[in-house]
N, C-alpha and C positions, 0 to 999 in steps of 0.2 A: 637362673631368674629369667622369665619371659618378658619380653618387650611387644608393647601394643603399638602400633604404628598408625599415625593419624593421617588422614588423607590429606594430601597438599589442598593448598588455597589457591584462589584465582592468580595464576601467573607464575606460579610455583611450576618448578620440574619434576615429574615421576617418572618411574623407571617404565619403560614398553614390556608388553608381554612377551613371554617368550624367549627372552634374552636377547632382545632387539636394544636398540641406542635411548637414550634419554628422549623423552617426547616434552616440547617445551610451549607454554602459550595456555590462554585459559583452558580452564575445565569448567564444563556446564555444570551450573548449580543453578536450584530453583529459588528465583530473586524475589519471588511473591510469596514464597513462606517462611518467616521469620520466626524467633524465638520469642516475639511479642504476639505474632499473629499471623493472621491470612490475608493477603491483599487478591482483591477480585476486580478485574476490570469489563465492564460492561461491552455488549456487542456495539452499541451506538458510539462508544468511545472509539473503538478500534476502526469503527465505519467513518467517523471521522477523520480521522488519523490518517485513514487510506485515500479517502477522497482529496485531501487539500495537498496530500504529498504526491499523488497522482496529475494533479492540476500544476503543479511546478514545476514539471517537466516540459521543455519546448518541445510544441509537436502536438500535444493534446489540447484539442479545438474546442471538446465538450465530452460530457459522461452520460452515460444512460442510453438504454434503448430508444427507439424511436416515441413511443406512447408515453415514456416516463420524461421525455426530453421535452416534447410539447405539454404535458400537464405543469411542468417546471417553468416552462416559458410563461405560460399562462398565470399561476401562483405567482411570478415576480412583478406582473404589471397590476396586480391586485393592490389599491394604497394600504398601506399598515402592515404589508407583509415583511418577514425578516430577512427578505432579499433570498438569494440562490440557495438550497439545499447542497451542502456539502457532501454530503453522503449518497445522493443521486448516483446511481449507476455503481453502487459497490456493494457487493454481498460479502458477509463475512459467517464463519463460526469460530467461536473462541471457547476453547478449554481449561484447565486449568492453568496449563503452563505452554500451552500451543496454541497458532491462530493460524487460520487459512482464508484465503481474500479472493474474490471474483472479482472483475472489474470489467465494464462495459464503457468503451472508449470510442471517439470520433476523433480521426487524427487528421492532420492537415494535410494537405494534398502536396505531393514531393518528399515527404517524409519517409524515410526507410522504414517501413514498420517493423522489420526484427530489431533493429538497433533500436529502434523507439521502446519498442516491448522489454527488451534487457533494461533501457535506463529506469523506463517506469517500476519494472521487477524490483530492482537494485535500491531506489528511492524510497518506495513503500516498504519493503523489508525491513531497510535501515531506521526510519522512522519509526515503524510501529516498535521494534524491540528497542530502540532507545527510549523511547516515551511509556512504552509499557514494562518492560521485563520478558514480555512473551515472546518464545520462540515462532517464527513465523515459518510455517512448515512447505507452505505453497504461494504463489500469486500468480492465478490464471487472468489472461489477459484476453477480452472478448471484442477484436474491433469490429463494431456495430456498421460504422460509414467513414464516409470520406469527404470532408469539407471543400469544398471546389470554391475558389476564390471568385468572384463577382465580376462578372463579364459587363461590358457596355448596354447590352440588351437587358440584364437583370437590374441595372441600375435606373433605366427608365429613359435613359436621355433616347432620342431618335437619331438613324444614322444618316436620316435624308432632311432636307430643310425644304 
């Protein structure tokens, strides 16, 4: 009598290929395709999640390239505007099961850019995967500028009396 073997479910063990030891841990499954139908996530949703997750990381001063930041600042000053655009500085590609993210950031002076970048990548990836079920294959970060703290000269105070 032949016996069919059902694939293990998430969290179950499965034998390793070529006579190795058992592998424990989650098995990748498409969480967006169910027996009831298909779930799709719009690019705008992933952009907003990525923008918010990036801004949560200490050391990120602003997001977006120079011109988009200027337009964003102007837009925020218009009465009745909805406030800052959380998707500013975020580019995404979304497929059926995967997403890739590109971020343009301005960092605060004194922050280690490599450490900050890894923290951003980790937070953005975890947030998108947890909220959408998409697998994030890459998070690319482009540091466009460094925000310098304001000096006495920039604040308009005179150094002489």
